[in-house]
Structures are given as C-alpha cells and as structure tokens.
N, C-alpha and C positions, 0 to 999 in steps of 0.2 A: 504494500499499499504505499503510495506516495502522496506527499502533501505540497502545495505550492507555498513558497516562501512569500511573505507580504512584501509589496514594493517598498523600497526604503524612502523615507520621508526626509526631505532636504528643507533646510531653514536658511534664510538670508536675512542677515542683521549686520548693523555697524559693528566693526571690531572694538574691543575696548583696550585700555592701557594694559591690562592683564594678558591680552594676547600678543603683545609685542614680541616676546622671545619666540613664541611658536611662528609668528609671522616671518621673523628673521630666520628661523631654521628653514621655512618653506623656500625663502630666497636662496639660500645657501645650498639646499638640495637641488633646486632648479638649475643653478648655475653649475654644479657638479654633473647633473644629467646632461647638460648642453655640451660641456667639455668632452665628457666620456663618449658622447655619440658624434662628435665634431660638428655639432649644429652652431650656426651663427646665432649668438646670444649675448647675454650679459657677462661682463668680466668682474663686475662688483655690484653693490647695491648701497644705497644711501639711507643708513639707519635713521638719522635725524628727520630725513624727508618722510619716511615711514611713520615715524612718531608723530609728526605734525599732521599727516593725513588722518591718523587715529584720532588725535585730539579735535580735528575739525569734523569728524564724523564723515570723512570722505573715502575710507577704506572699509570695504564690506568683506564679510566672510560668509561662505556657504558651509554649513555643518549638517552632520548626520550622525545621530547617536553620540553626539557630544564631540565629535571628530571633525577637524577643519579639513573640508574637502577642497576648498579653493578660495583665494583671496583675490580682490581686485579693487582698484581705486577708480573714483569718478571725479569729474570736474564739470563745472557749468560754463566755463569760457576757456578758451585756449589760443589766444591771440598771438602768442609767441611762435606757435607751430602753424597754425591755420590762417594767420594774418588777416588779409582782406576779407577771407571767406567767414571769419567769425562774426556772426550777426546775433549771438545770443539765442540761437534757435536749435542748438543741438546739446546733447549729452555726450561726454566723452569718456571712453573706457581707457584705462591705462593699467599697466603692471599686473596682468592677469598671471596668477601663479597656481598651477595644480599640484595638489598632493598626488604624487605618482601612484599611490596605493589606489586611486580611483581613475587610473588610466583606462581609457575605453568606455567610460559611462557617459559620454556626451555631456560633460560638465559645462563646457562652454555653451551649449544649448540653454541651460538652465541660467547662465549669466546673462545671455541675450534676452530670453524671455522677460527676466526680471527688468533689464535695461529698457526694453521696448515700453513696458507698462509704466516704468517710472517716467521716462521721456513723455508719455502721453499725459501723465499726471501734471508734469511741468509745462505741457503745451508746447513741446519742442518737436521739430520736424525731422531730425536726424539722430542717429547714433554714429559717432565717429571715433576712430581709433587709429593708431599707427603701429607699424610693426617694422622689422628689419627689411630694408629694401633689397638686399642681396639673398634673402631666404625665400626662394620661389615657392617652396613647399608651404610655408605657413601662410603666404599670401593666397595661394589657391585655396588653402584650407578655410580662411575667412570668407573668400568669395563663394564657397559653396554654401555658406549661411546667408548669402544674399548681399554681402558687401560689394561695392564696386570700387575699383582702383581710381584715384584721383590724380596723384602725382607723386614723384619722388622729391624729397627735400632733405638738406642737411641742417640739423639742428644747431642753434647758436651756443656758444661757450657761455652760458647765462647761469648765474646762481638761482635764477627762478625755476631751473630744471634740476632733478636729481643728477648726481655725478654721472651715472651710467647713461643718462640720455643726452649728455653734451657732445657735441661735435659728432653727431650719429647720422648717418645716412638712412633714412626711413621712408616707408612708403605710407602714404595717407590713403585711408579707406573709409568709405561712408555707406551707411544703410539708410535709404529713405523710408520713413515710416509710411505704411499704406494709407492710414486714415487717423482720425482723431476720436476713435470710438469711446464712449464712456466706459469706466472702470468700475469693476465690482471686486471688493477685497474679501478674501477667506481669512479672517484673522485668526481663526482656530489653528490653521496649519501654515499660516504665513505665506499662502499662495496668492497670486493675482490672477484672476480670470476676466476675460474681456466679454463684454455684452455688445456684440455688433448690431448695428442699426441699419436700416435701408441706407441711409445718407453715406455709409461707409462701404460702398459697393466696390468689388474688385473685378477688374477685367482679366479674365483667366488667360486667353491668348496673349495678352500684353506681358502678364507675369511670367507665363512660360518662356517667352522670348528673351527674358533676362537671365535664365538659367544656362551657364555656359559649361557645367560639369556634369557628366553622367553620373547617376546614382546619388547625387546630392539632393537634399530636400529643401524647399523654400517654404516657409510657414506664410499662409495668407490670411489666416484667421484662427479664431478659437471659439468654440461654443460648448457650454456644459462640460468644460475640462477636457474636451477633445480638440486636438490640434488638426487643423485642416492644411494639408501640405501639398505643394505640386513638385513633380520630378520629371526627369527625363532619363531614359535608359537606353542602353544597347549592350547586347550580349547577356552572358548569364553571371549572377552573383552567387553569394553562398548559401548553402541550406542553413535554416535558422528557425527559430519558434519564439513566440511571446507567451510566457506562462500567465499573465495578468491581464491580457486584454485580446479582443479580436482586432483584425486589421482589414480595412475596407480599400479596396481599389477600384477606381473608375478610369477607363481608358478614354482619352480624347483624340489621340492620333496614333496610328500604327497597330501592331499586333503584339500583345503581351501574353505569354504563356505563364500562368501559375502552376508550377510543378508541385504535385503533392506526391507523397510516397506510394499512393495506390491509383493515382490517375493524373491527368493534366487537364487543366481548365484553360480553355483558349478565349481570350478576350480581344474584342475589336472594338472600334470607336462607339460610345455610348452605351457600353455594357460594363457591368458592375459585378464583383465577386467579394465576399467577405471570407477571410481565412479565419476560422474559429481558434480562439486562444488554445495554446498548446500544441498546434497542428504544426509540424515541420513543413516548410514550404522553400521554394527557391524560384523566383521570378526570372524569366528569360525573355528579354526584348529583342525581337526580330527586326533588326535595323533600328532607325531612330523612333523611339515611343515616347509619347507624353501621356502622363497620367497623374490623377489625384489619389492621395492616401488619406485616410483619417485614422487616428488612434489617441490614446491617452498621453498626457504629458511625459509620464515616466514610463518607460517599458522595461521588461525584464530581460530584454536582449539589447543591451546598450549600442552594440555595433549595427543593429538593424539589419544584419545581413550583408552589409557592404564588404568587399574584400578588405584585408588588413591594411593595405596601403592607404585606405581612406579613412581608417579609424584613429589616425594620429590626434592626440590632444595635445595642447600646448603645455 
C-alpha cells in the first residue's frame, strides 16, 4: 500500500536580522558551487549590503518546514543600472540565491509568482532583473519564464552597488505584466492568488508568439489556485508523473501525442486531454506544437518532465 506525500508548503516573508548568518552561508555556498562548476558568477559578496537590505525589509526568504529554500532582494527603483528606462513602474529582483538542497524544484517560479503579484499590488508594469552578460545558459533560463532581453550594460564602480556588482558586464531582462487584475490573498498559507477579470483578457496567439524556447512554460493567468500556462514543444520529453494533481492539455497548433504506459492519446488543434494524477505520461510533439497546460501552483514533479538540461536552477 502506498500513500501520497503531501505537497510541500512554501512561505515568503521578509528576512530578519536573525537570518543574517544563514543568508551569508547561502551566498558562500552559491559562490563555491559556481566556481566548482566553472560557471560565470560572483567572486565575493557584500555582507554590509545584505545587512542593509534586511534592515530595510528588501531581502526576502522562501522557507519550507523552517528551512530557508531561497533568498532574493527587491528594490523599487534602479536608475543606476536602468538609467532613462527607470520610470518608477517596475519591481526589480536582485541577488537570487538558491539553497542547493532544493535544486530542481522550480524555486524561481515561486519567486516570480510572488514578484508578479507584489508588482500588481504596487501598480507596477514590469518585473526587471539583470544577470551575467556572458552566461548564455542563465539568460536562456530566465527567458524561458517570459523575460525578454533588453541590452547589455557595464555597471559603474559606485558605492551604491554591492561590491560584487561593480564594473560588471550584465544583461538587462524585463517581464511585462499581462494585466492589472485585482489581487486576493490567502493569509493562512501566505500565498497570493489572482482573480482575473474580463478587463484582463489575454490574446493567446500573441502570447504564444513570445515563447522562443521549446518545452518552457509561460504563465498567462491563475484561477482558483490553478496556473494557466502556454508552451511550445517539439520532439519527446521525459516520462514523469504528478502525485498531487491532474494535468490538462489543450492543443492549439500541430499534433501532440500524450504517451501513456498502456496507450497513446493523439491530440490535434482544439482537442483536450486530462492526465490523471499519478499516471505516468510522456508528451511527444510532432514538429512545432503549441498548447495550453493547466495545473496547480506546486507540483510533485518539479522538473515537469522536461529533460535535465532544462531543469537548472540558479
């Protein structure tokens, strides 16, 4: 007899001064990981700047069962880097550091979901961030979440920036928020859900045209805890399953085969199929296929079935 494990609960809250040493340890571990794997990354970190972010409640932590899963900082203006593009209409994400114990659990998606809802509360139009200009892999990773490349820029040698961010060649990335839908909070679990309205309509063909990476997913809405996502596929991905939820597929273009262990389900434009929870499946896209997926915020299979090379977390 088998029992399904409950989905992990994640909480996003401002870090406190008591978290400072744990936060610093995460930075040190991230630097060591980057060097070990010969990734472009930080050589050091600015502890005084981290302390200041905590004091100003600009540094947030994601926790699960009392363990810090990830940390990230925000700011409301960034004229030093974004210059004339800064018009007080964006939320900026900085210094995202993952606890490697949670690698492969799509932690950045949780950061982004929170940032999108936070930006809507603040009536901002964009989520912006920067990363290393010569790290094509991490740039592609962020683009798979809907960010677009703006330009490369070399940061000034300014005390307004942390030490590790000075004289640095960076790529500027921007995510345009699809609408300004009203927000409803679930204070019990510190989650945020979106109540979409008719005024926040989404043009699906236009959104599909912005997806440049196969088997990446772009969130276009949320309803009753279900993420509505668009994707493009070609070829076959990994066999996988979701123990905590069903997964819905609707094909808009092309021919998608949902392979099951006992049969294949052939989907063509305007056809739908729901994979029941716990059922192993392997989508196979014949040529270029465009489709919609719907499922819960948190899945039991963090990789979503994508090949390993697409599962990298920062």
